[in-house]
C-alpha positions in Angstrom: 116.4 77.8 87.2 113.0 78.3 85.6 111.6 80.7 88.2 111.9 82.3 91.7 108.5 83.1 93.2 108.5 85.0 96.5 105.1 85.2 98.1 103.7 87.1 101.2 107.1 86.7 102.8 107.4 87.9 106.6 110.6 87.9 108.7 110.6 89.7 112.0 113.4 90.4 114.5 112.0 89.5 118.0 113.6 91.9 120.4 112.8 93.0 124.1 111.1 96.0 122.5 108.9 94.2 120.4 108.8 92.5 116.9 110.8 94.5 114.1 108.9 93.9 111.1 111.8 93.6 108.5 110.1 92.0 105.9 106.3 92.4 105.9 104.5 90.7 103.0 107.1 90.9 100.5 106.0 89.3 97.0 107.7 89.2 93.5 108.7 86.8 90.6 112.0 86.3 88.8 112.0 84.4 85.6 115.1 82.6 84.2 117.3 84.8 82.2 116.0 87.8 84.3 117.9 90.0 86.8 116.2 92.0 89.5 117.5 95.1 91.4 116.0 95.6 94.9 116.6 99.3 96.0 115.7 101.3 99.1 117.2 103.3 101.8 119.3 101.6 104.7 116.9 99.7 107.2 114.2 99.0 104.6 114.7 95.2 104.7 116.9 94.7 101.6 119.7 92.7 103.2 117.4 90.8 105.4 115.7 89.6 102.1 119.0 88.3 100.9 119.6 86.4 104.2 116.3 84.9 104.0 116.8 83.5 100.4 120.1 82.0 101.7 118.3 80.5 104.7 121.1 82.5 106.8 118.9 84.8 108.8 120.4 85.0 112.4 118.6 85.1 115.7 116.5 87.1 116.9 115.5 87.0 113.3 112.8 84.6 112.1 110.7 83.8 109.1 107.1 83.8 110.3 105.0 83.3 107.0 105.2 83.2 103.3 106.9 81.0 100.8 110.0 81.1 98.3 109.4 78.6 95.3 112.9 77.8 93.4 111.1 76.3 90.5 108.6 74.0 92.3 110.6 73.6 95.5 109.6 75.7 98.7 113.0 76.4 100.1 111.6 77.9 103.2 110.0 74.3 104.0 113.3 72.3 103.2 114.9 70.6 105.8 118.5 72.2 106.8 120.4 69.1 105.5 118.5 69.3 102.2 118.9 73.0 101.7 122.7 72.7 102.3 123.0 69.8 100.0 120.8 71.1 97.1 120.5 74.8 97.3 122.9 76.9 99.4 125.9 77.9 97.3 124.8 75.3 94.8 121.6 77.1 93.3 121.7 80.2 95.2 124.8 82.1 96.1 125.4 85.5 97.8 128.1 88.1 97.8 127.6 89.6 101.2 128.1 93.4 102.0 131.6 94.1 103.0 132.6 90.4 102.2 136.0 91.7 100.7 137.0 92.6 104.4 136.6 88.9 105.5 139.3 87.4 103.4 141.7 85.3 105.6 144.7 87.3 105.7 147.3 84.5 106.3 146.1 82.2 103.5 146.8 82.7 99.8 143.8 83.2 97.6 144.1 79.6 95.9 144.0 78.0 99.3 140.9 79.8 100.5 139.1 78.8 97.2 140.3 75.2 97.4 139.0 75.1 101.2 135.5 76.0 100.1 135.4 73.3 97.4 136.6 70.5 99.8 134.1 71.7 102.5 131.3 71.4 99.8 132.6 68.1 98.3 133.2 69.7 94.9 133.3 67.1 92.4 136.2 68.3 90.0 139.7 69.5 89.9 140.0 72.2 92.7 143.0 73.9 91.0 141.4 74.0 87.7 138.2 75.4 89.0 139.9 77.9 90.9 141.8 79.1 87.8 138.3 79.0 86.0 136.6 81.3 88.3 139.5 83.7 88.9 139.6 84.3 85.0 135.9 84.5 84.8 135.9 87.6 87.1 138.7 89.2 85.0 141.7 88.5 87.4 145.0 87.0 86.2 145.8 83.5 87.5 148.9 84.8 89.3 146.3 86.3 92.0 145.6 82.8 93.1 149.2 82.8 94.7 148.8 86.2 96.4 147.6 87.0 99.9 144.6 89.5 100.4 146.7 92.4 101.6 148.6 92.2 98.1 145.2 93.0 96.4 143.5 96.1 96.0 139.9 96.7 97.0 138.5 96.0 93.5 140.6 92.9 93.2 139.4 91.6 96.4 135.8 92.3 95.6 136.3 90.1 92.5 137.8 87.2 94.6 134.6 87.2 96.7 132.6 87.2 93.7 134.6 84.3 92.4 134.3 82.3 95.7 130.3 82.9 95.4 130.6 81.3 91.6 132.8 78.3 92.6 129.7 75.8 92.8 128.2 77.2 89.6 125.0 78.6 91.3 121.9 79.8 88.9 121.2 82.7 91.0 123.8 85.3 92.4 122.7 87.7 95.2 125.0 90.7 95.6 124.3 92.9 98.5 125.8 96.4 98.1 128.6 95.0 95.9 129.9 98.5 95.0 130.0 100.1 98.6 133.4 101.6 99.7 134.9 101.1 96.4 135.8 104.3 94.2 133.9 105.4 91.2 136.2 103.8 88.5 136.3 100.4 90.5 132.4 100.6 90.9 132.1 100.8 87.1 134.4 97.7 86.7 132.5 95.7 89.3 129.1 96.5 87.4 130.7 95.6 84.1 131.7 92.2 85.6 128.0 91.8 86.5 127.0 92.5 83.0 129.5 90.0 81.7 128.1 87.4 84.1 124.6 88.2 83.1 125.5 87.7 79.2 126.9 84.3 80.4 123.5 83.3 81.6 123.7 84.1 85.4 120.4 85.4 87.0 121.5 88.3 89.4 119.8 89.9 92.2 121.3 93.3 93.0 120.5 94.8 96.3 121.7 98.3 96.6 120.5 101.8 98.0 121.8 103.3 94.6 119.1 103.3 92.2 121.1 104.7 89.5 123.4 101.7 89.0 120.5 99.1 88.8 119.3 99.9 85.5 122.7 98.6 84.1 121.9 94.9 84.6 118.2 94.5 85.9 115.2 94.0 83.8 113.1 94.4 86.8 113.1 96.6 89.9 111.6 96.3 93.4 111.3 99.4 95.5 111.6 98.7 99.2 110.3 100.8 101.9 110.0 100.0 105.7 109.9 96.3 105.3 107.6 96.2 102.1 108.0 96.2 98.6 105.9 99.4 97.6 106.6 98.9 93.9 107.7 96.3 91.4 107.9 96.5 87.8 110.1 96.6 84.6 113.1 99.1 84.8 111.7 100.9 82.0 108.5 101.6 84.0 110.4 102.3 87.3 112.6 104.9 85.7 110.3 106.6 83.2 106.9 106.1 84.9 107.3 105.6 88.6 104.1 105.2 90.4 104.6 105.3 94.2 105.5 108.6 95.7 108.6 107.0 97.5 109.7 105.7 94.0 109.2 109.1 92.5 111.3 110.8 95.2 114.1 108.3 94.8 114.2 108.9 90.8 114.3 112.7 91.7 117.1 112.3 94.0 119.3 110.9 91.2 122.2 113.2 90.2 122.1 114.3 86.6 124.9 115.1 84.3 123.3 118.3 83.3 122.7 120.6 86.2 119.4 122.1 85.0 117.3 120.4 87.7 117.7 121.1 91.5 118.0 117.7 93.4 115.4 116.9 95.8 115.5 114.9 98.9 112.8 113.1 101.1 112.0 114.9 104.3 111.6 113.0 107.6 112.8 109.5 108.6 111.5 106.1 108.0 109.1 104.8 110.7 110.2 102.6 113.6 109.6 99.0 112.3 108.9 97.7 115.9 105.7 100.0 115.7 105.0 101.0 112.1 102.1 103.5 111.4 99.0 101.8 110.4 98.2 101.9 106.8 100.8 103.3 104.3 104.2 103.4 106.1 105.2 106.2 103.8 102.3 108.4 105.1 104.2 110.8 107.3 106.7 111.7 104.5 104.4 111.4 101.4 103.6 114.7 99.7 100.2 113.2 98.5 98.9 111.8 101.9 95.3 111.6 102.3 93.0 110.5 105.1 92.4 107.2 103.3 96.3 106.5 103.7 95.8 105.7 107.2 94.2 102.4 106.1 96.3 99.5 104.6 97.0 100.5 100.9 95.7 98.2 98.0 98.1 96.3 95.8 97.3 97.6 92.6 98.5 95.5 89.6 99.6 96.4 86.1 100.6 94.4 83.0 104.3 93.8 84.3 104.0 94.7 88.0 102.1 96.2 90.9 102.1 99.3 93.4 100.8 99.5 96.9 99.2 103.0 96.9 95.8 104.6 97.3 96.5 107.0 94.6 95.9 104.3 92.1 92.9 102.7 93.7 89.9 102.6 91.1 
């Protein structure tokens, strides 16, 4: 993978109460060798972005505009057969939120890995590849001959990551991979992602926990109400956040030293079936101005951009 370019991506859920604008003009670029973190609160559109990249968005969801260029291929416009044969699981794979709970309880781990390879017509020795990915994610080969109920939560999460790696993808999307795991196991899973990154894997980490992203991501996108309101290097996001929402998220991260009171964001996110005109953060923003009722400009910088009137020159 040389690059992934997402431009003006729009994906809506069409319901009886109107179109829910889950993704509304999302743009970013990921270069080979980079990893990206997508952060934001629940309902901001993070998981929808992952589903769209995998071409697995279910009805009533629909991509209505934009492009996704994987190198020079616009995967939005590929036929279903071409996408299945060329892209899904082979070049882009995804670890879904809560995926460890979807392991088949009546089949051993080896059988489940082999079934995936058979379905996708993997060219190679099935058992050898199963052993390779299991050890790659830090598990003993003996796990292959065990049932899911014999594994801990952390082990099951490693198994589903191994499943995503079976066909040797270039980009791995991980949606909330540490949710429902205790703190120690969360650290182990993040160490696994760091190991995969060192081995050359491009990773997109989708999470509501901004604190963990810095461990693997060179670039971070902040999602709010269906929009990427800020996209920049990890260093800029953490040390010099621009958008008021990004600033609020940073201020809400607990510190080891208890010399600073934690802040929180007042109010609730807008209804994406009827979002406010202009800036979608306007009702919760401490810096809101009259001009914020108009669509905010996209203000570019050296390494990224921010959507906010505060930086319009």
